[in-house]
C-alpha positions in Angstrom: -18.9 2.2 23.9 -20.9 5.2 25.0 -19.6 8.3 26.7 -21.2 10.6 29.3 -19.7 14.0 29.7 -20.3 16.2 32.7 -18.7 19.3 34.1 -16.2 18.8 36.9 -17.4 21.9 38.8 -20.2 21.2 41.2 -21.8 24.5 40.4 -22.5 23.2 36.9 -23.7 19.7 37.8 -26.7 20.0 35.5 -24.3 20.4 32.5 -24.1 16.8 30.9 -24.3 15.1 27.6 -24.3 11.5 26.4 -23.3 10.1 23.0 -26.3 9.2 21.0 -24.5 6.3 19.2 -22.1 3.6 20.1 -18.6 4.0 18.9 -15.3 2.2 19.2 -11.8 3.3 20.1 -9.5 1.2 17.9 -5.8 0.9 17.4 -4.4 2.1 14.1 -2.5 0.6 11.2 -0.4 2.4 8.5 1.7 1.3 5.6 4.7 3.6 5.3 6.6 1.8 2.5 6.6 2.0 -0.5 6.9 5.8 -0.3 4.7 8.2 -2.2 5.6 8.3 -5.9 8.0 5.3 -5.8 8.6 3.5 -9.1 8.6 -0.3 -8.7 9.3 -2.4 -11.8 7.1 -5.4 -12.9 8.7 -8.7 -12.1 11.3 -7.4 -9.6 11.6 -8.7 -6.1 12.8 -7.6 -2.6 10.5 -4.6 -2.2 9.8 -3.7 1.5 6.2 -3.2 2.6 6.4 -1.5 6.0 3.4 -2.0 8.4 3.2 0.1 11.5 0.7 -0.7 14.3 -0.2 1.4 17.3 -1.1 -1.6 19.5 0.1 -5.2 20.0 -3.6 -6.2 19.9 -3.2 -6.2 16.1 -1.4 -9.5 15.5 -2.0 -10.4 11.9 -2.9 -8.5 8.7 -4.0 -9.2 5.2 -2.0 -7.3 2.5 -3.6 -6.3 -0.7 -3.0 -3.8 -3.5 -5.4 -1.8 -5.8 -4.9 0.0 -9.0 -8.2 1.9 -8.7 -9.1 1.9 -5.0 -12.1 -0.4 -5.7 -10.7 -3.8 -6.6 -8.3 -5.3 -4.1 -5.9 -8.2 -4.9 -3.6 -10.1 -2.6 0.0 -9.0 -2.8 1.2 -12.6 -3.2 0.7 -16.1 -1.8 0.9 -15.9 2.0 0.0 -12.2 2.2 -3.5 -13.0 3.5 -2.2 -13.6 7.1 1.0 -11.8 7.8 2.2 -11.9 11.4 3.2 -8.6 13.0 6.1 -9.1 15.2 6.8 -5.6 16.5 5.4 -2.1 16.3 6.9 -1.9 12.9 7.0 -5.0 10.6 8.7 -5.3 7.2 7.2 -7.6 4.7 9.0 -8.5 1.5 7.0 -8.3 -1.8 8.5 -10.4 -4.5 7.8 -10.8 -8.2 5.7 -7.7 -8.6 2.6 -8.3 -10.8 2.0 -6.9 -14.2 -0.3 -4.3 -12.7 1.0 -1.2 -14.5 -0.5 1.9 -12.9 0.4 5.3 -11.5 -2.2 5.0 -8.7 -1.3 1.9 -6.7 -2.1 1.6 -3.1 -1.4 -1.2 -0.6 -3.8 -1.8 2.3 -3.2 -3.7 5.5 -6.4 -5.1 7.1 -6.4 -6.5 10.6 -7.5 -10.1 10.3 -9.2 -9.9 13.7 -11.2 -6.7 12.9 -11.8 -5.7 9.3 -12.6 -2.2 10.5 -8.9 -1.5 11.2 -7.3 -0.6 7.9 -4.1 1.1 7.0 -3.3 2.5 3.5 0.1 3.2 1.8 0.8 6.4 -0.1 0.2 6.1 -3.8 3.1 4.6 -5.8 3.7 3.2 -9.3 4.3 -0.1 -10.9 6.1 0.5 -14.2 7.4 -1.4 -17.3 11.1 -2.1 -17.7 12.6 -1.5 -21.1 16.2 -2.6 -21.8 17.9 -1.5 -25.0 19.3 -4.5 -26.9 20.8 -2.7 -29.9 22.4 -0.6 -31.2 25.3 -0.1 -28.9 27.3 3.2 -29.0 27.0 4.2 -32.6 26.5 7.4 -34.7 23.9 7.5 -37.4 23.5 9.9 -40.4 20.5 12.2 -40.4 17.5 10.7 -42.3 18.9 7.1 -42.2 16.7 4.2 -41.2 18.0 2.1 -38.4 16.6 -0.8 -36.3 16.4 -0.4 -32.6 15.6 -3.5 -30.5 14.7 -3.7 -26.8 13.3 -6.2 -24.3 10.2 -5.3 -22.3 9.1 -6.6 -18.9 5.4 -6.0 -18.3 2.6 -4.9 -20.6 2.2 -1.4 -21.8 -1.4 -0.3 -21.4 -3.0 1.7 -24.1 -4.4 5.2 -23.1 
């Protein structure tokens, strides 16, 4: 599209301007869930990814996540063509990947126009640790004890 702007007062009919470059007026996408700073645990399911569109012309999106803003990975099987059924569509993300990070972002990309992109706030995928033993006990100072736990997810080295 190109735009020509002119003054609406006949006394200034010589005041005009035209855009030098073509541009597009596009609908918008946003990802509002997960919320900023949310802690999601590796391997868990039932997490809502909320996609909001400004126009029904956006009918399908591809959902991806990134730990670094540069490499994008599909959320899961089937996330490459998610149908949007309303102005706001909730998508369920199951079996979260072992993608431990404090800087995760989800993006929704219109499958009909890759220039229409929505990003989520930054959130976290974290490791789950569950204490196996001991139970409720008291120990003497300077005693050696064994503590056991189970871990879900890898713990990256700094």
